[in-house]
VEXTI-883292 format. One line per 2 residues: their letters; for each residue x, y, z of C-alpha. Coordinates in nm, 3 decimals. Layout:
<sites>
a	X Y Z ~ ...
</sites>
This chain:
<sites>
mf	-5.632 5.496 4.794 ~ -5.667 5.845 4.946
tt	-5.438 6.001 5.201 ~ -5.573 6.110 5.538
gq	-5.541 6.475 5.438 ~ -5.741 6.420 5.120
li	-6.019 6.245 5.312 ~ -6.038 6.521 5.571
fg	-6.046 6.786 5.297 ~ -6.318 6.597 5.109
il	-6.535 6.560 5.417 ~ -6.494 6.924 5.521
ff	-6.560 7.043 5.166 ~ -6.878 6.833 5.148
ia	-7.004 6.968 5.481 ~ -6.931 7.328 5.379
fv	-7.097 7.276 5.040 ~ -7.415 7.131 5.195
ia	-7.435 7.418 5.444 ~ -7.386 7.679 5.168
vg	-7.647 7.522 4.941 ~ -7.895 7.491 5.228
yq	-7.842 7.853 5.329 ~ -7.893 7.979 4.974
yr	-8.205 7.767 4.929 ~ -8.361 7.901 5.249
kd	-8.270 8.254 5.142 ~ -8.438 8.215 4.799
lk	-8.741 8.013 4.914 ~ -8.990 8.300 4.865
ih	-8.865 8.362 4.511 ~ -8.886 7.991 4.426
kv	-9.249 7.975 4.539 ~ -9.340 8.264 4.306
yy	-9.147 8.178 3.990 ~ -9.135 7.799 3.998
kg	-9.499 7.710 4.069 ~ -9.608 7.384 3.910
ti	-9.262 7.246 3.840 ~ -9.348 6.936 4.042
wv	-9.563 6.827 3.745 ~ -9.260 6.847 3.516
li	-9.068 6.626 3.760 ~ -9.354 6.376 3.779
af	-9.381 6.365 3.399 ~ -9.005 6.313 3.364
ig	-9.002 6.030 3.617 ~ -9.305 5.875 3.447
fi	-9.136 5.895 3.107 ~ -8.819 5.731 3.236
gm	-9.032 5.462 3.404 ~ -9.218 5.403 3.077
ia	-8.890 5.362 2.887 ~ -8.766 5.116 3.151
av	-9.094 4.921 3.133 ~ -9.078 4.897 2.753
kf	-8.718 4.781 2.770 ~ -8.805 4.521 3.034
ll	-9.102 4.392 2.835 ~ -8.913 4.368 2.505
m	-8.610 4.185 2.641
</sites>
């Protein structure tokens, strides 16, 4: 399906991308702690909402 060159490129690109994202995250960690306090509650609410939709769908089918 993919050539050997494409697979090697994809793997190397993925590794480089993960390293770059990790580096930037570590670099901006202090800023994230100041400006994005309390965002975990938004994530919890979103996951809860999606779970509620799935539960309603399961119960009504």
